[in-house]
N, C-alpha and C positions, 0 to 999 in steps of 0.2 A: 671475730668471728674465732671459731673453733676452726683448725687445717680439715676438716672435714667439709666445711661452709654452709655449719649450723648454729647461729644465734646462742650463746653459751645458755642456761637455764638465771646464773646467778644477771646476767643480762637482761632478758625478758624481763624478769621481775624489774629488778630495776626500771629498766623501760616502762615498762606497766604503773606501777608502783608515783614514777616522776611526773606523767602522764595523765593518771589517773583525776577528775574531776568531778565532782553531786551532777553536773551539769553533763555528765557522759551515759549517767547511769540510768536505767531503761525505769519506768513506775514499779514496775514485780519486782527489780531486784529491790528496789528504796522499800517492797513492802514485805520483802524477804527477808530483808533485813529487820526488821521492827518486829516480827512476828519471832523470831530467834532471840531479841532482846526481851520479849514480852513473855518465851521461853521460860526464860534461864531467870526474870523475876518469880516466877509463882515454882521456879525450883530453890528458890534461895527460899520461899516461904515456906515453903517443904521443911525445909532442913533448918527454920528456922529456933526450934530449939533443941539442933541435934550439939553435943559436946566442944563438935571442933567449931565450927559455927561461935560458939561463944566464948573461947580462946582466942579466938580472932581476933575478932571485937574487944574484948579484954585486951589485947594489949595497942590497940586500934586508940582505945580511948586513953593509953597513956602516954602518946608523939601527937605534940604537934607540931606544923610546919608551915614554913613561908615557902615556895606554893605548897598549895592544897588541895587533897580532891576527897572529895565524901564515899564516908562506909556502911552500908548497908546497916540500922542499928546505931549511930553518932548522932549524937546534939550538936555537933562542932567537925570539923576537918581533920583531916590527920596524912602522914608523910602517904606522899602516891601511890610507889609503892606497896603500901600497904594496905590502904584501901582495895588497892587490884587483887591484893593476895587474900584478906577478910571475901572482898563482895564472890570471889576467882574461888572457893573454898564454898562458898555459901550455894553459887549457880553451881559447882560441880559434885557437893557432899551427896547427892540420891544417885545423883550416875545416868537422871533423865535426861540429859540435854542430847541436844543434837549429834549425832551421827552420820561421821565419812565413811562407809563403809572404800578401801584400798585394802594395798599394801597393807597395812597398819590401821586398824579400823582406830579413827580421831572424832574429837568432839571439836571444829571450829572454832565454837561457840566461847570456848574454854578463853577464847581472843580479850571475849570480846572486856572482862573485866579490865583490866590491862591497859584495852581503846580507849575505856574511857574515863581511869583515871585519871590515864597520860591527857587526853582529850581536855579535862576539868581542867587540869592544876597548868597548862599552855593555854588556857586560854578558849579554842576550839570550837566554833560553832556548831549545832547537830546536826549541820550536814557533814560540815569539814568530821567531826564523828563516823556518821554514815557510814561515810565513805572511804574514811580508815578498816573500818571491818571487812566493807566490801574490800580490800586491801589483802587484808590478815585471812580472808576466805579464802582469794583465789589461789594467793603465795601458799598458807597450808594445804591447798586439793594440790599441789602442780606439786608442788616436795612430800605429802603422803604419798604419789605415783610413782618414786621413787626407791629401790631399796634403803635399808639407810639405819646404820650401826644405835643401839639401843645405848644410849651416855650410863641413867638408871636405870636396874629394873626390883625392883620387888616384890615378891607374893602378882597378881595378875598387874600394876597398874609399870606402867612404859614411860621412861621420859625420852621422850629420840631427843634428836641435834633440830626437828625443824619446828617441834611445839615452841623451842629452846625462840629459834630464829625466828617467826615472825610474828613475837611476839618482840620481843628487840630492835628487828623492823621500826616497824609503828615509833615504838619513841625513837628510834634517832632518826625517822623521816620529821617528826616535833621542834625536830631542833636544825630545819633543814635541810641535807641533805641534799645536794645529786646527784643525776642519776648517776656519774661517774664513782660517786663517794658511797651513793648506798650502792653499787655494783663489790662494788673494791671490797665491803662490809659482806657482803651476803657470798660470800669468797671466802672469806673465814672460815679458819676449822675452830669447833669451841678447844675451845684449852691456850689458841693463838691470843697474842697480848696484843 
């Protein structure tokens, strides 16, 4: 608890992530996650022949791994991080995916590529992947409602600490960090070792 008596955001996020299960999700939430996934796949189909997704797929085709994850357009699996990268390029390329309007507009579905790749590589079920997506949506919306300093800004694109944080946090959860360890990780700042 902070000196003001409120529970710090890092602790709230860690507790939420550690205690959420598929069974606690209502049907509307599960339906909305499925809608976001279908929307992301439709965005990927729209971007299929663009240059950037073709380059991403070419890179993925050169790398094999164990554990591995599926990338869209591949006949075999690749390194999970590359699968997340390739699928993320496809999901995001046309900039038609969902938008969360806050202090800084965000696209929470950007996290789906990482959730799918990490979940597949870790052998998670569809229910666990949906739950992971809800965790990241919650964390991203909570963090986007607070002012943050951009890490990289080129042209119209901004990479914020929250975008990095929410994606990596689910990967850390896949290695089964408890609330305390996850909370400590949330308190880290970009650039800390």
